[in-house]
mmJSON file of the N, C-alpha and C atoms, coordinates in Angstrom:
{"data_MODEL":{"atom_site":{
"group_PDB":["ATOM","ATOM","ATOM","ATOM","ATOM","ATOM","ATOM","ATOM","ATOM","ATOM","ATOM","ATOM","ATOM","ATOM","ATOM","ATOM","ATOM","ATOM","ATOM","ATOM","ATOM","ATOM","ATOM","ATOM","ATOM","ATOM","ATOM","ATOM","ATOM","ATOM","ATOM","ATOM","ATOM","ATOM","ATOM","ATOM","ATOM","ATOM","ATOM","ATOM","ATOM","ATOM","ATOM","ATOM","ATOM","ATOM","ATOM","ATOM","ATOM","ATOM","ATOM","ATOM","ATOM","ATOM","ATOM","ATOM","ATOM","ATOM","ATOM","ATOM","ATOM","ATOM","ATOM","ATOM","ATOM","ATOM","ATOM","ATOM","ATOM","ATOM","ATOM","ATOM","ATOM","ATOM","ATOM","ATOM","ATOM","ATOM","ATOM","ATOM","ATOM","ATOM","ATOM","ATOM","ATOM","ATOM","ATOM","ATOM","ATOM","ATOM","ATOM","ATOM","ATOM","ATOM","ATOM","ATOM","ATOM","ATOM","ATOM","ATOM","ATOM","ATOM","ATOM","ATOM","ATOM","ATOM","ATOM","ATOM","ATOM","ATOM","ATOM","ATOM","ATOM","ATOM","ATOM","ATOM","ATOM","ATOM","ATOM","ATOM","ATOM","ATOM","ATOM","ATOM","ATOM","ATOM","ATOM","ATOM","ATOM","ATOM","ATOM","ATOM","ATOM","ATOM","ATOM","ATOM","ATOM","ATOM","ATOM","ATOM","ATOM","ATOM","ATOM","ATOM","ATOM","ATOM","ATOM","ATOM","ATOM","ATOM","ATOM","ATOM","ATOM","ATOM","ATOM","ATOM","ATOM","ATOM","ATOM","ATOM","ATOM","ATOM","ATOM","ATOM","ATOM","ATOM","ATOM","ATOM","ATOM","ATOM","ATOM","ATOM","ATOM","ATOM","ATOM","ATOM","ATOM"],
"id":[1,2,3,4,5,6,7,8,9,10,11,12,13,14,15,16,17,18,19,20,21,22,23,24,25,26,27,28,29,30,31,32,33,34,35,36,37,38,39,40,41,42,43,44,45,46,47,48,49,50,51,52,53,54,55,56,57,58,59,60,61,62,63,64,65,66,67,68,69,70,71,72,73,74,75,76,77,78,79,80,81,82,83,84,85,86,87,88,89,90,91,92,93,94,95,96,97,98,99,100,101,102,103,104,105,106,107,108,109,110,111,112,113,114,115,116,117,118,119,120,121,122,123,124,125,126,127,128,129,130,131,132,133,134,135,136,137,138,139,140,141,142,143,144,145,146,147,148,149,150,151,152,153,154,155,156,157,158,159,160,161,162,163,164,165,166,167,168,169,170,171,172,173,174,175,176,177],
"type_symbol":["N","C","C","N","C","C","N","C","C","N","C","C","N","C","C","N","C","C","N","C","C","N","C","C","N","C","C","N","C","C","N","C","C","N","C","C","N","C","C","N","C","C","N","C","C","N","C","C","N","C","C","N","C","C","N","C","C","N","C","C","N","C","C","N","C","C","N","C","C","N","C","C","N","C","C","N","C","C","N","C","C","N","C","C","N","C","C","N","C","C","N","C","C","N","C","C","N","C","C","N","C","C","N","C","C","N","C","C","N","C","C","N","C","C","N","C","C","N","C","C","N","C","C","N","C","C","N","C","C","N","C","C","N","C","C","N","C","C","N","C","C","N","C","C","N","C","C","N","C","C","N","C","C","N","C","C","N","C","C","N","C","C","N","C","C","N","C","C","N","C","C","N","C","C","N","C","C"],
"label_atom_id":["N","CA","C","N","CA","C","N","CA","C","N","CA","C","N","CA","C","N","CA","C","N","CA","C","N","CA","C","N","CA","C","N","CA","C","N","CA","C","N","CA","C","N","CA","C","N","CA","C","N","CA","C","N","CA","C","N","CA","C","N","CA","C","N","CA","C","N","CA","C","N","CA","C","N","CA","C","N","CA","C","N","CA","C","N","CA","C","N","CA","C","N","CA","C","N","CA","C","N","CA","C","N","CA","C","N","CA","C","N","CA","C","N","CA","C","N","CA","C","N","CA","C","N","CA","C","N","CA","C","N","CA","C","N","CA","C","N","CA","C","N","CA","C","N","CA","C","N","CA","C","N","CA","C","N","CA","C","N","CA","C","N","CA","C","N","CA","C","N","CA","C","N","CA","C","N","CA","C","N","CA","C","N","CA","C","N","CA","C","N","CA","C","N","CA","C","N","CA","C","N","CA","C","N","CA","C"],
"label_alt_id":[null,null,null,null,null,null,null,null,null,null,null,null,null,null,null,null,null,null,null,null,null,null,null,null,null,null,null,null,null,null,null,null,null,null,null,null,null,null,null,null,null,null,null,null,null,null,null,null,null,null,null,null,null,null,null,null,null,null,null,null,null,null,null,null,null,null,null,null,null,null,null,null,null,null,null,null,null,null,null,null,null,null,null,null,null,null,null,null,null,null,null,null,null,null,null,null,null,null,null,null,null,null,null,null,null,null,null,null,null,null,null,null,null,null,null,null,null,null,null,null,null,null,null,null,null,null,null,null,null,null,null,null,null,null,null,null,null,null,null,null,null,null,null,null,null,null,null,null,null,null,null,null,null,null,null,null,null,null,null,null,null,null,null,null,null,null,null,null,null,null,null,null,null,null,null,null,null],
"label_comp_id":["UNK","UNK","UNK","UNK","UNK","UNK","UNK","UNK","UNK","UNK","UNK","UNK","UNK","UNK","UNK","UNK","UNK","UNK","UNK","UNK","UNK","UNK","UNK","UNK","UNK","UNK","UNK","UNK","UNK","UNK","UNK","UNK","UNK","UNK","UNK","UNK","UNK","UNK","UNK","UNK","UNK","UNK","UNK","UNK","UNK","UNK","UNK","UNK","UNK","UNK","UNK","UNK","UNK","UNK","UNK","UNK","UNK","UNK","UNK","UNK","UNK","UNK","UNK","UNK","UNK","UNK","UNK","UNK","UNK","UNK","UNK","UNK","UNK","UNK","UNK","UNK","UNK","UNK","UNK","UNK","UNK","UNK","UNK","UNK","UNK","UNK","UNK","UNK","UNK","UNK","UNK","UNK","UNK","UNK","UNK","UNK","UNK","UNK","UNK","UNK","UNK","UNK","UNK","UNK","UNK","UNK","UNK","UNK","UNK","UNK","UNK","UNK","UNK","UNK","UNK","UNK","UNK","UNK","UNK","UNK","UNK","UNK","UNK","UNK","UNK","UNK","UNK","UNK","UNK","UNK","UNK","UNK","UNK","UNK","UNK","UNK","UNK","UNK","UNK","UNK","UNK","UNK","UNK","UNK","UNK","UNK","UNK","UNK","UNK","UNK","UNK","UNK","UNK","UNK","UNK","UNK","UNK","UNK","UNK","UNK","UNK","UNK","UNK","UNK","UNK","UNK","UNK","UNK","UNK","UNK","UNK","UNK","UNK","UNK","UNK","UNK","UNK"],
"label_asym_id":["A","A","A","A","A","A","A","A","A","A","A","A","A","A","A","A","A","A","A","A","A","A","A","A","A","A","A","A","A","A","A","A","A","A","A","A","A","A","A","A","A","A","A","A","A","A","A","A","A","A","A","A","A","A","A","A","A","A","A","A","A","A","A","A","A","A","A","A","A","A","A","A","A","A","A","A","A","A","A","A","A","A","A","A","A","A","A","A","A","A","A","A","A","A","A","A","A","A","A","A","A","A","A","A","A","A","A","A","A","A","A","A","A","A","A","A","A","A","A","A","A","A","A","A","A","A","A","A","A","A","A","A","A","A","A","A","A","A","A","A","A","A","A","A","A","A","A","A","A","A","A","A","A","A","A","A","A","A","A","A","A","A","A","A","A","A","A","A","A","A","A","A","A","A","A","A","A"],
"label_entity_id":["1","1","1","1","1","1","1","1","1","1","1","1","1","1","1","1","1","1","1","1","1","1","1","1","1","1","1","1","1","1","1","1","1","1","1","1","1","1","1","1","1","1","1","1","1","1","1","1","1","1","1","1","1","1","1","1","1","1","1","1","1","1","1","1","1","1","1","1","1","1","1","1","1","1","1","1","1","1","1","1","1","1","1","1","1","1","1","1","1","1","1","1","1","1","1","1","1","1","1","1","1","1","1","1","1","1","1","1","1","1","1","1","1","1","1","1","1","1","1","1","1","1","1","1","1","1","1","1","1","1","1","1","1","1","1","1","1","1","1","1","1","1","1","1","1","1","1","1","1","1","1","1","1","1","1","1","1","1","1","1","1","1","1","1","1","1","1","1","1","1","1","1","1","1","1","1","1"],
"label_seq_id":[1,1,1,2,2,2,3,3,3,4,4,4,5,5,5,6,6,6,7,7,7,8,8,8,9,9,9,10,10,10,11,11,11,12,12,12,13,13,13,14,14,14,15,15,15,16,16,16,17,17,17,18,18,18,19,19,19,20,20,20,21,21,21,22,22,22,23,23,23,24,24,24,25,25,25,26,26,26,27,27,27,28,28,28,29,29,29,30,30,30,31,31,31,32,32,32,33,33,33,34,34,34,35,35,35,36,36,36,37,37,37,38,38,38,39,39,39,40,40,40,41,41,41,42,42,42,43,43,43,44,44,44,45,45,45,46,46,46,47,47,47,48,48,48,49,49,49,50,50,50,51,51,51,52,52,52,53,53,53,54,54,54,55,55,55,56,56,56,57,57,57,58,58,58,59,59,59],
"pdbx_PDB_ins_code":[null,null,null,null,null,null,null,null,null,null,null,null,null,null,null,null,null,null,null,null,null,null,null,null,null,null,null,null,null,null,null,null,null,null,null,null,null,null,null,null,null,null,null,null,null,null,null,null,null,null,null,null,null,null,null,null,null,null,null,null,null,null,null,null,null,null,null,null,null,null,null,null,null,null,null,null,null,null,null,null,null,null,null,null,null,null,null,null,null,null,null,null,null,null,null,null,null,null,null,null,null,null,null,null,null,null,null,null,null,null,null,null,null,null,null,null,null,null,null,null,null,null,null,null,null,null,null,null,null,null,null,null,null,null,null,null,null,null,null,null,null,null,null,null,null,null,null,null,null,null,null,null,null,null,null,null,null,null,null,null,null,null,null,null,null,null,null,null,null,null,null,null,null,null,null,null,null],
"Cartn_x":[-14.726,-13.453,-12.409,-11.446,-10.629,-9.563,-9.415,-8.222,-7.294,-5.971,-5.159,-4.994,-4.787,-4.403,-2.984,-2.189,-0.565,0.123,1.289,2.031,2.509,2.733,2.977,4.636,5.368,7.089,7.17,8.347,8.93,9.104,9.609,9.547,8.583,7.402,6.343,5.398,5.962,5.291,5.81,7.3,8.206,7.729,7.524,7.315,6.131,4.86,3.63,3.849,5.001,5.067,6.036,6.623,7.798,6.938,5.819,4.997,4.193,4.432,4.243,4.984,5.182,5.919,5.285,6.218,5.303,5.804,4.697,4.866,5.23,5.681,6.119,4.577,4.446,3.203,3.146,2.003,1.685,1.757,2.775,3.435,2.907,1.98,2.033,2.255,1.973,2.581,0.799,1.172,0.044,-0.363,-1.429,-1.624,-1.471,-1.742,-1.876,-0.258,0.604,1.719,3.172,2.706,3.882,4.665,4.221,5.05,4.298,5.066,5.265,4.028,2.9,1.898,1.732,0.709,0.068,-1.226,-1.346,-2.566,-4.028,-4.74,-5.984,-6.133,-5.284,-4.946,-5.086,-5.094,-5.039,-3.428,-3.249,-1.725,-1.228,-0.148,0.151,0.968,1.325,1.686,1.183,0.138,-1.085,-2.365,-2.834,-4.202,-5.135,-4.883,-5.994,-6.13,-7.369,-7.846,-8.8,-8.452,-9.443,-9.926,-8.625,-9.036,-9.748,-9.739,-10.718,-9.903,-10.127,-9.155,-10.196,-9.076,-9.681,-9.046,-8.067,-7.012,-6.394,-6.514,-5.703,-4.167,-3.048,-1.974,-1.232,-0.537,0.0,1.379,2.056,3.458,4.617],
"Cartn_y":[-53.887,-53.628,-54.641,-54.078,-55.382,-55.77,-57.072,-57.843,-58.505,-58.141,-58.622,-59.829,-61.139,-62.498,-62.85,-62.285,-62.253,-60.966,-61.244,-60.032,-59.761,-58.495,-57.587,-57.478,-57.981,-57.514,-56.201,-56.113,-54.564,-54.122,-54.792,-54.045,-53.831,-54.587,-54.044,-52.995,-52.618,-51.615,-50.258,-50.188,-49.277,-48.986,-49.866,-49.251,-48.487,-48.916,-47.951,-46.866,-46.704,-45.61,-44.522,-44.846,-44.368,-43.123,-43.316,-41.946,-41.103,-41.098,-40.21,-39.054,-38.202,-37.099,-35.587,-34.915,-33.426,-32.915,-32.107,-31.054,-29.661,-28.877,-27.722,-26.738,-25.739,-24.996,-24.322,-23.832,-23.193,-21.757,-21.428,-20.018,-19.159,-17.873,-17.253,-16.117,-15.034,-13.405,-12.819,-12.168,-10.982,-9.989,-10.154,-9.127,-7.583,-7.121,-5.912,-5.343,-6.132,-5.7,-6.559,-7.465,-8.648,-9.08,-9.171,-9.927,-11.79,-12.565,-14.116,-13.956,-14.896,-15.336,-16.596,-17.199,-18.693,-18.747,-19.4,-19.242,-19.578,-18.726,-18.795,-18.269,-17.301,-16.701,-15.203,-14.381,-13.164,-12.828,-11.51,-11.48,-10.747,-11.223,-10.584,-9.279,-8.877,-7.69,-6.413,-6.612,-5.405,-5.587,-6.927,-6.937,-7.466,-7.84,-7.877,-9.384,-9.679,-11.319,-10.972,-11.314,-11.326,-10.11,-9.119,-7.629,-6.958,-7.474,-6.577,-6.38,-5.13,-5.03,-5.64,-6.442,-7.495,-6.953,-6.908,-6.434,-5.102,-4.433,-3.065,-3.49,-3.467,-4.172,-2.569,-2.828,-1.464,-1.694,-0.693,-0.517,-0.268],
"Cartn_z":[-78.9,-78.547,-79.052,-79.635,-80.111,-79.433,-79.077,-78.287,-79.023,-78.715,-79.509,-78.634,-79.788,-79.733,-79.191,-79.818,-79.631,-79.475,-78.577,-78.304,-79.541,-79.406,-80.839,-80.52,-81.815,-81.562,-81.341,-80.701,-80.648,-81.97,-82.965,-84.12,-84.91,-84.777,-85.372,-84.471,-83.332,-82.523,-82.794,-82.928,-83.261,-84.711,-85.568,-86.952,-86.916,-86.102,-86.027,-85.607,-84.507,-83.78,-84.304,-85.479,-86.021,-86.76,-87.02,-87.659,-86.786,-85.529,-84.727,-84.261,-85.293,-85.047,-85.426,-84.718,-84.59,-85.799,-86.193,-87.447,-86.981,-87.912,-87.991,-87.728,-86.749,-86.792,-88.119,-88.356,-89.578,-89.252,-89.696,-89.479,-90.966,-90.847,-92.196,-91.836,-92.887,-92.564,-92.325,-91.504,-91.182,-92.396,-93.026,-94.217,-93.839,-92.263,-92.015,-91.903,-90.849,-90.496,-91.118,-91.752,-92.467,-91.589,-90.266,-89.283,-89.117,-88.531,-89.068,-87.551,-87.888,-87.143,-86.87,-86.175,-86.275,-87.108,-87.834,-88.698,-88.058,-87.966,-87.619,-85.947,-85.887,-84.606,-84.939,-83.816,-83.852,-83.671,-84.69,-84.894,-83.248,-82.733,-81.591,-81.789,-82.901,-83.226,-83.165,-84.226,-84.523,-83.814,-83.71,-82.94,-84.058,-85.111,-86.3,-86.456,-86.846,-87.298,-88.362,-89.766,-90.745,-91.193,-91.262,-91.481,-90.469,-89.494,-88.567,-87.104,-86.51,-85.321,-84.157,-83.554,-82.152,-80.955,-80.916,-79.728,-79.864,-78.485,-78.455,-78.207,-79.031,-78.397,-78.077,-76.937,-76.119,-76.88,-76.95,-77.766,-76.85],
"occupancy":[1.0,1.0,1.0,1.0,1.0,1.0,1.0,1.0,1.0,1.0,1.0,1.0,1.0,1.0,1.0,1.0,1.0,1.0,1.0,1.0,1.0,1.0,1.0,1.0,1.0,1.0,1.0,1.0,1.0,1.0,1.0,1.0,1.0,1.0,1.0,1.0,1.0,1.0,1.0,1.0,1.0,1.0,1.0,1.0,1.0,1.0,1.0,1.0,1.0,1.0,1.0,1.0,1.0,1.0,1.0,1.0,1.0,1.0,1.0,1.0,1.0,1.0,1.0,1.0,1.0,1.0,1.0,1.0,1.0,1.0,1.0,1.0,1.0,1.0,1.0,1.0,1.0,1.0,1.0,1.0,1.0,1.0,1.0,1.0,1.0,1.0,1.0,1.0,1.0,1.0,1.0,1.0,1.0,1.0,1.0,1.0,1.0,1.0,1.0,1.0,1.0,1.0,1.0,1.0,1.0,1.0,1.0,1.0,1.0,1.0,1.0,1.0,1.0,1.0,1.0,1.0,1.0,1.0,1.0,1.0,1.0,1.0,1.0,1.0,1.0,1.0,1.0,1.0,1.0,1.0,1.0,1.0,1.0,1.0,1.0,1.0,1.0,1.0,1.0,1.0,1.0,1.0,1.0,1.0,1.0,1.0,1.0,1.0,1.0,1.0,1.0,1.0,1.0,1.0,1.0,1.0,1.0,1.0,1.0,1.0,1.0,1.0,1.0,1.0,1.0,1.0,1.0,1.0,1.0,1.0,1.0,1.0,1.0,1.0,1.0,1.0,1.0],
"B_iso_or_equiv":[0.0,0.0,0.0,0.0,0.0,0.0,0.0,0.0,0.0,0.0,0.0,0.0,0.0,0.0,0.0,0.0,0.0,0.0,0.0,0.0,0.0,0.0,0.0,0.0,0.0,0.0,0.0,0.0,0.0,0.0,0.0,0.0,0.0,0.0,0.0,0.0,0.0,0.0,0.0,0.0,0.0,0.0,0.0,0.0,0.0,0.0,0.0,0.0,0.0,0.0,0.0,0.0,0.0,0.0,0.0,0.0,0.0,0.0,0.0,0.0,0.0,0.0,0.0,0.0,0.0,0.0,0.0,0.0,0.0,0.0,0.0,0.0,0.0,0.0,0.0,0.0,0.0,0.0,0.0,0.0,0.0,0.0,0.0,0.0,0.0,0.0,0.0,0.0,0.0,0.0,0.0,0.0,0.0,0.0,0.0,0.0,0.0,0.0,0.0,0.0,0.0,0.0,0.0,0.0,0.0,0.0,0.0,0.0,0.0,0.0,0.0,0.0,0.0,0.0,0.0,0.0,0.0,0.0,0.0,0.0,0.0,0.0,0.0,0.0,0.0,0.0,0.0,0.0,0.0,0.0,0.0,0.0,0.0,0.0,0.0,0.0,0.0,0.0,0.0,0.0,0.0,0.0,0.0,0.0,0.0,0.0,0.0,0.0,0.0,0.0,0.0,0.0,0.0,0.0,0.0,0.0,0.0,0.0,0.0,0.0,0.0,0.0,0.0,0.0,0.0,0.0,0.0,0.0,0.0,0.0,0.0,0.0,0.0,0.0,0.0,0.0,0.0],
"pdbx_formal_charge":[null,null,null,null,null,null,null,null,null,null,null,null,null,null,null,null,null,null,null,null,null,null,null,null,null,null,null,null,null,null,null,null,null,null,null,null,null,null,null,null,null,null,null,null,null,null,null,null,null,null,null,null,null,null,null,null,null,null,null,null,null,null,null,null,null,null,null,null,null,null,null,null,null,null,null,null,null,null,null,null,null,null,null,null,null,null,null,null,null,null,null,null,null,null,null,null,null,null,null,null,null,null,null,null,null,null,null,null,null,null,null,null,null,null,null,null,null,null,null,null,null,null,null,null,null,null,null,null,null,null,null,null,null,null,null,null,null,null,null,null,null,null,null,null,null,null,null,null,null,null,null,null,null,null,null,null,null,null,null,null,null,null,null,null,null,null,null,null,null,null,null,null,null,null,null,null,null],
"auth_seq_id":[1,1,1,2,2,2,3,3,3,4,4,4,5,5,5,6,6,6,7,7,7,8,8,8,9,9,9,10,10,10,11,11,11,12,12,12,13,13,13,14,14,14,15,15,15,16,16,16,17,17,17,18,18,18,19,19,19,20,20,20,21,21,21,22,22,22,23,23,23,24,24,24,25,25,25,26,26,26,27,27,27,28,28,28,29,29,29,30,30,30,31,31,31,32,32,32,33,33,33,34,34,34,35,35,35,36,36,36,37,37,37,38,38,38,39,39,39,40,40,40,41,41,41,42,42,42,43,43,43,44,44,44,45,45,45,46,46,46,47,47,47,48,48,48,49,49,49,50,50,50,51,51,51,52,52,52,53,53,53,54,54,54,55,55,55,56,56,56,57,57,57,58,58,58,59,59,59],
"auth_comp_id":["UNK","UNK","UNK","UNK","UNK","UNK","UNK","UNK","UNK","UNK","UNK","UNK","UNK","UNK","UNK","UNK","UNK","UNK","UNK","UNK","UNK","UNK","UNK","UNK","UNK","UNK","UNK","UNK","UNK","UNK","UNK","UNK","UNK","UNK","UNK","UNK","UNK","UNK","UNK","UNK","UNK","UNK","UNK","UNK","UNK","UNK","UNK","UNK","UNK","UNK","UNK","UNK","UNK","UNK","UNK","UNK","UNK","UNK","UNK","UNK","UNK","UNK","UNK","UNK","UNK","UNK","UNK","UNK","UNK","UNK","UNK","UNK","UNK","UNK","UNK","UNK","UNK","UNK","UNK","UNK","UNK","UNK","UNK","UNK","UNK","UNK","UNK","UNK","UNK","UNK","UNK","UNK","UNK","UNK","UNK","UNK","UNK","UNK","UNK","UNK","UNK","UNK","UNK","UNK","UNK","UNK","UNK","UNK","UNK","UNK","UNK","UNK","UNK","UNK","UNK","UNK","UNK","UNK","UNK","UNK","UNK","UNK","UNK","UNK","UNK","UNK","UNK","UNK","UNK","UNK","UNK","UNK","UNK","UNK","UNK","UNK","UNK","UNK","UNK","UNK","UNK","UNK","UNK","UNK","UNK","UNK","UNK","UNK","UNK","UNK","UNK","UNK","UNK","UNK","UNK","UNK","UNK","UNK","UNK","UNK","UNK","UNK","UNK","UNK","UNK","UNK","UNK","UNK","UNK","UNK","UNK","UNK","UNK","UNK","UNK","UNK","UNK"],
"auth_asym_id":["A","A","A","A","A","A","A","A","A","A","A","A","A","A","A","A","A","A","A","A","A","A","A","A","A","A","A","A","A","A","A","A","A","A","A","A","A","A","A","A","A","A","A","A","A","A","A","A","A","A","A","A","A","A","A","A","A","A","A","A","A","A","A","A","A","A","A","A","A","A","A","A","A","A","A","A","A","A","A","A","A","A","A","A","A","A","A","A","A","A","A","A","A","A","A","A","A","A","A","A","A","A","A","A","A","A","A","A","A","A","A","A","A","A","A","A","A","A","A","A","A","A","A","A","A","A","A","A","A","A","A","A","A","A","A","A","A","A","A","A","A","A","A","A","A","A","A","A","A","A","A","A","A","A","A","A","A","A","A","A","A","A","A","A","A","A","A","A","A","A","A","A","A","A","A","A","A"],
"auth_atom_id":["N","CA","C","N","CA","C","N","CA","C","N","CA","C","N","CA","C","N","CA","C","N","CA","C","N","CA","C","N","CA","C","N","CA","C","N","CA","C","N","CA","C","N","CA","C","N","CA","C","N","CA","C","N","CA","C","N","CA","C","N","CA","C","N","CA","C","N","CA","C","N","CA","C","N","CA","C","N","CA","C","N","CA","C","N","CA","C","N","CA","C","N","CA","C","N","CA","C","N","CA","C","N","CA","C","N","CA","C","N","CA","C","N","CA","C","N","CA","C","N","CA","C","N","CA","C","N","CA","C","N","CA","C","N","CA","C","N","CA","C","N","CA","C","N","CA","C","N","CA","C","N","CA","C","N","CA","C","N","CA","C","N","CA","C","N","CA","C","N","CA","C","N","CA","C","N","CA","C","N","CA","C","N","CA","C","N","CA","C","N","CA","C","N","CA","C","N","CA","C","N","CA","C","N","CA","C"],
"pdbx_PDB_model_num":[1,1,1,1,1,1,1,1,1,1,1,1,1,1,1,1,1,1,1,1,1,1,1,1,1,1,1,1,1,1,1,1,1,1,1,1,1,1,1,1,1,1,1,1,1,1,1,1,1,1,1,1,1,1,1,1,1,1,1,1,1,1,1,1,1,1,1,1,1,1,1,1,1,1,1,1,1,1,1,1,1,1,1,1,1,1,1,1,1,1,1,1,1,1,1,1,1,1,1,1,1,1,1,1,1,1,1,1,1,1,1,1,1,1,1,1,1,1,1,1,1,1,1,1,1,1,1,1,1,1,1,1,1,1,1,1,1,1,1,1,1,1,1,1,1,1,1,1,1,1,1,1,1,1,1,1,1,1,1,1,1,1,1,1,1,1,1,1,1,1,1,1,1,1,1,1,1]
}}}
């Protein structure tokens, strides 16, 4: 395990942490109902995943 030998300056620490940002979620269009959904998730509008009916959605 690495042990820091000297104290890191605030500028150096903040430069490193500046890259920690959130990215937008991967939102894609459902091929069945053409509504927006998260990638690699079941569509909440129609219940399909990879062209197969997985959930029954009440309307």
